[in-house]
PAMAR-529036 format. One record per residue (C-alpha): x, y, z; residue in three letters. Coordinates in Angstrom, 1 decimal, padded with zeros to 4 digits. Layout:
+--------+--------+--------+---------+
:      u :      v :      w : residuo :
+--------+--------+--------+---------+
:      X :      Y :      Z :     ALA :
...
+--------+--------+--------+---------+
This chain:
+--------+--------+--------+---------+
:      u :      v :      w : residuo :
+--------+--------+--------+---------+
:  256.7 : -013.4 : -037.7 :     MET :
:  256.2 : -017.0 : -036.7 :     ASN :
:  255.0 : -017.8 : -033.1 :     ASN :
:  257.1 : -020.9 : -033.0 :     TYR :
:  260.2 : -018.8 : -033.9 :     TYR :
:  259.5 : -016.2 : -031.1 :     SER :
:  258.9 : -019.0 : -028.6 :     TRP :
:  262.1 : -020.6 : -029.6 :     ASP :
:  263.9 : -017.2 : -029.2 :     GLN :
:  262.3 : -016.7 : -025.8 :     TRP :
:  263.4 : -020.1 : -024.5 :     ILE :
:  266.9 : -019.5 : -025.8 :     GLN :
:  266.9 : -016.1 : -024.0 :     GLN :
:  265.7 : -017.7 : -020.8 :     MET :
:  268.3 : -020.5 : -021.0 :     MET :
:  271.0 : -017.8 : -021.4 :     GLU :
:  269.7 : -015.9 : -018.4 :     GLN :
:  269.6 : -019.1 : -016.3 :     MET :
:  273.2 : -019.9 : -017.3 :     GLN :
:  274.3 : -016.4 : -016.2 :     GLN :
:  272.5 : -016.8 : -012.9 :     GLN :
:  274.0 : -020.2 : -012.4 :     GLN :
:  277.5 : -018.7 : -013.0 :     ARG :
:  276.7 : -015.9 : -010.5 :     LEU :
:  275.5 : -018.4 : -007.9 :     ILE :
:  278.7 : -020.4 : -008.3 :     GLU :
:  280.9 : -017.3 : -008.0 :     GLU :
:  279.0 : -016.1 : -004.9 :     LEU :
:  279.2 : -019.6 : -003.4 :     THR :
:  283.0 : -019.6 : -003.9 :     GLN :
:  283.3 : -016.2 : -002.3 :     LYS :
:  281.2 : -017.3 :  000.7 :     LEU :
:  283.3 : -020.4 :  001.2 :     GLU :
:  286.4 : -018.4 :  001.0 :     HIS :
:  285.1 : -015.9 :  003.7 :     LEU :
:  284.0 : -018.8 :  005.9 :     GLN :
:  287.4 : -020.4 :  005.7 :     SER :
:  289.0 : -017.2 :  006.7 :     ARG :
:  286.7 : -016.9 :  009.7 :     GLU :
:  287.5 : -020.4 :  010.9 :     GLN :
:  291.3 : -019.6 :  011.1 :     THR :
:  290.7 : -016.9 :  013.6 :     LYS :
:  292.0 : -017.8 :  017.1 :     THR :
:  289.6 : -017.3 :  019.9 :     VAL :
:  290.6 : -018.0 :  023.5 :     ILE :
:  287.5 : -017.7 :  025.7 :     GLU :
:  288.6 : -017.6 :  029.3 :     LYS :
:  291.8 : -017.3 :  031.3 :     ILE :
:  291.6 : -018.7 :  034.7 :     GLU :
:  294.5 : -018.8 :  037.1 :     TYR :
:  294.3 : -021.3 :  039.9 :     HIS :
:  297.2 : -020.7 :  042.2 :     PHE :
:  297.8 : -024.4 :  042.4 :     ASP :
:  297.2 : -025.0 :  038.7 :     GLN :
:  297.2 : -022.3 :  036.0 :     LEU :
:  295.2 : -022.9 :  032.9 :     LYS :
:  293.8 : -020.9 :  030.0 :     ILE :
:  290.5 : -022.0 :  028.6 :     GLU :
:  289.6 : -019.2 :  026.1 :     THR :
:  290.6 : -015.7 :  025.4 :     LEU :
:  289.0 : -013.3 :  023.0 :     GLU :
:  288.6 : -009.7 :  022.4 :     GLY :
:  291.0 : -006.8 :  022.3 :     THR :
:  293.6 : -006.6 :  024.9 :     LEU :
:  295.0 : -003.1 :  025.5 :     GLN :
:  297.5 : -003.4 :  028.3 :     ILE :
:  299.8 : -000.6 :  029.1 :     GLY :
:  297.6 :  002.3 :  028.2 :     LEU :
:  297.3 :  005.0 :  030.8 :     THR :
:  293.9 :  006.7 :  031.4 :     PRO :
:  295.3 :  009.7 :  029.4 :     THR :
:  295.9 :  007.4 :  026.4 :     GLY :
:  299.7 :  007.3 :  026.6 :     SER :
:  301.2 :  004.0 :  025.9 :     GLY :
:  304.3 :  004.6 :  027.9 :     GLU :
:  305.3 :  002.8 :  031.1 :     GLY :
:  304.8 : -000.7 :  032.5 :     ASN :
:  301.7 : -002.2 :  034.0 :     ILE :
:  303.4 : -001.9 :  037.4 :     GLU :
:  303.5 :  001.9 :  036.9 :     ASP :
:  299.8 :  001.9 :  036.5 :     LEU :
:  299.2 :  000.1 :  039.7 :     TYR :
:  298.3 :  002.7 :  042.3 :     THR :
:  297.4 :  000.7 :  045.4 :     GLY :
:  293.9 : -000.6 :  044.5 :     GLN :
:  293.3 : -002.2 :  047.9 :     THR :
:  292.8 : -001.0 :  051.4 :     ASP :
:  295.2 : -003.8 :  052.5 :     GLU :
:  298.9 : -002.7 :  052.4 :     PRO :
:  300.1 : -006.3 :  052.5 :     TYR :
:  298.4 : -006.9 :  049.1 :     LEU :
:  299.8 : -003.8 :  047.6 :     ASP :
:  303.3 : -005.2 :  047.9 :     GLU :
:  302.2 : -008.5 :  046.2 :     LEU :
:  300.3 : -006.7 :  043.4 :     MET :
:  302.9 : -004.0 :  042.7 :     GLY :
:  306.1 : -006.0 :  043.1 :     HIS :
:  305.8 : -009.7 :  043.9 :     ALA :
:  303.7 : -010.7 :  040.9 :     VAL :
:  305.8 : -008.9 :  038.2 :     PRO :
:  309.0 : -009.9 :  039.9 :     GLN :
:  308.0 : -013.6 :  039.9 :     ALA :
:  307.3 : -013.5 :  036.2 :     ILE :
:  310.4 : -011.5 :  035.4 :     ASP :
:  312.7 : -013.7 :  037.5 :     ASP :
:  311.4 : -016.8 :  035.6 :     TYR :
:  311.8 : -015.2 :  032.2 :     VAL :
:  315.4 : -014.1 :  032.9 :     VAL :
:  316.5 : -017.4 :  034.6 :     ASN :
:  315.0 : -019.5 :  031.8 :     HIS :
:  315.8 : -017.2 :  029.0 :     LYS :
:  312.2 : -017.3 :  027.9 :     LEU :
:  310.9 : -015.0 :  025.2 :     ASP :
:  307.6 : -013.8 :  026.8 :     LEU :
:  305.9 : -010.9 :  024.9 :     PRO :
:  305.2 : -007.9 :  027.1 :     ASN :
:  301.5 : -007.9 :  026.4 :     ASP :
:  301.3 : -011.6 :  027.6 :     HIS :
:  303.3 : -010.7 :  030.7 :     ARG :
:  301.1 : -007.7 :  031.5 :     ASP :
:  298.0 : -009.7 :  031.0 :     HIS :
:  299.3 : -012.3 :  033.4 :     MET :
:  300.1 : -009.6 :  036.0 :     ILE :
:  296.6 : -008.1 :  035.7 :     LYS :
:  294.8 : -011.4 :  035.9 :     ASP :
:  296.8 : -012.6 :  038.9 :     ILE :
:  296.4 : -009.3 :  040.7 :     ASN :
:  292.6 : -009.5 :  040.3 :     GLN :
:  292.6 : -012.8 :  042.1 :     GLN :
:  294.9 : -011.8 :  045.0 :     LEU :
:  292.3 : -010.2 :  047.3 :     PRO :
:  290.1 : -013.2 :  047.0 :     GLU :
:  293.0 : -015.6 :  047.7 :     ARG :
:  294.0 : -013.5 :  050.7 :     PHE :
:  290.4 : -013.7 :  052.1 :     LYS :
:  290.3 : -017.4 :  051.5 :     GLU :
:  293.5 : -018.0 :  053.5 :     HIS :
:  292.1 : -015.7 :  056.3 :     LYS :
:  288.8 : -017.7 :  056.3 :     ARG :
:  290.6 : -021.1 :  056.4 :     LYS :
:  293.2 : -020.1 :  059.0 :     GLU :
:  292.0 : -017.1 :  061.0 :     PRO :
:  294.9 : -017.4 :  063.5 :     ASN :
:  297.5 : -016.5 :  060.8 :     LEU :
:  298.8 : -012.9 :  060.7 :     THR :
:  298.5 : -010.8 :  057.6 :     ASN :
:  302.2 : -011.2 :  057.1 :     GLU :
:  302.0 : -015.0 :  057.2 :     GLU :
:  299.2 : -015.0 :  054.8 :     ILE :
:  301.0 : -012.6 :  052.5 :     THR :
:  304.0 : -015.0 :  052.6 :     GLN :
:  301.8 : -018.0 :  051.7 :     ARG :
:  300.2 : -016.1 :  048.8 :     VAL :
:  303.6 : -015.0 :  047.6 :     ALA :
:  304.7 : -018.7 :  047.5 :     GLU :
:  301.6 : -019.6 :  045.7 :     GLU :
:  302.3 : -016.9 :  043.1 :     ILE :
:  305.8 : -018.2 :  042.6 :     GLN :
:  304.7 : -021.8 :  042.2 :     ARG :
:  301.8 : -020.9 :  039.9 :     SER :
:  303.9 : -018.6 :  037.7 :     VAL :
:  306.6 : -021.2 :  037.4 :     THR :
:  304.1 : -024.0 :  036.5 :     GLN :
:  302.3 : -021.8 :  033.9 :     TYR :
:  305.5 : -020.6 :  032.3 :     LEU :
:  306.8 : -024.1 :  032.1 :     GLU :
:  303.7 : -025.0 :  030.1 :     GLN :
:  304.1 : -021.9 :  028.0 :     TYR :
:  307.7 : -022.7 :  027.3 :     LYS :
:  306.9 : -026.2 :  026.2 :     SER :
:  304.1 : -024.9 :  023.9 :     GLY :
:  301.2 : -026.1 :  026.2 :     GLY :
:  299.9 : -022.6 :  027.0 :     ALA :
:  299.3 : -019.5 :  024.8 :     SER :
+--------+--------+--------+---------+
C-alpha cells in the first residue's frame, strides 16, 4: 500500500470528522440560542412596594401561593386566614376588613376584572405595612387617639388602593 494513498485517506477521514463536528456545533448553538430566547421572555417582577400616598410595583418574582391554609387546603379567602396578628385591636379591623373592603368596593364600582391572586397579594402586602404606618402616625402626632390614627390610615388605604387600581385598570401596573 502506498503511503501517499493512506495519508490521503487519513486527511479525507479527518475532514469528514471536522464537518460532522461543525454540524454538531451549529446544531448545539441553535439549541442554545433557542433556550436563551425562551429565558428572556420570562417575566420577573422584583419588588412590590406600596406607599400609601403612591403605590408602585418595581419587581416581583418567585412563586406566590396565596389562599393556602397551614393544613394545605386551598379553600377560603385571605381574610379567613387573618387571625388577629397584632396586639392592637384597631389594626385588626383595618387588616381583616378595611383593606379587603377597599379593594372589593373599587373592583365592583369600576367593574374591574382583578384576579383573586392579585387581590390577595395586595391585601397581604398592605397588611404587612399597616403596623409601621400606624406607628409612624403615632410618632408624628402623639396627641391623636388610636381611633383617629385608625381613621387616617383607613383613608390612606382607600386613596392608595384607588390610585393603584386606576393604574392597573389603565395597564400601568401588573
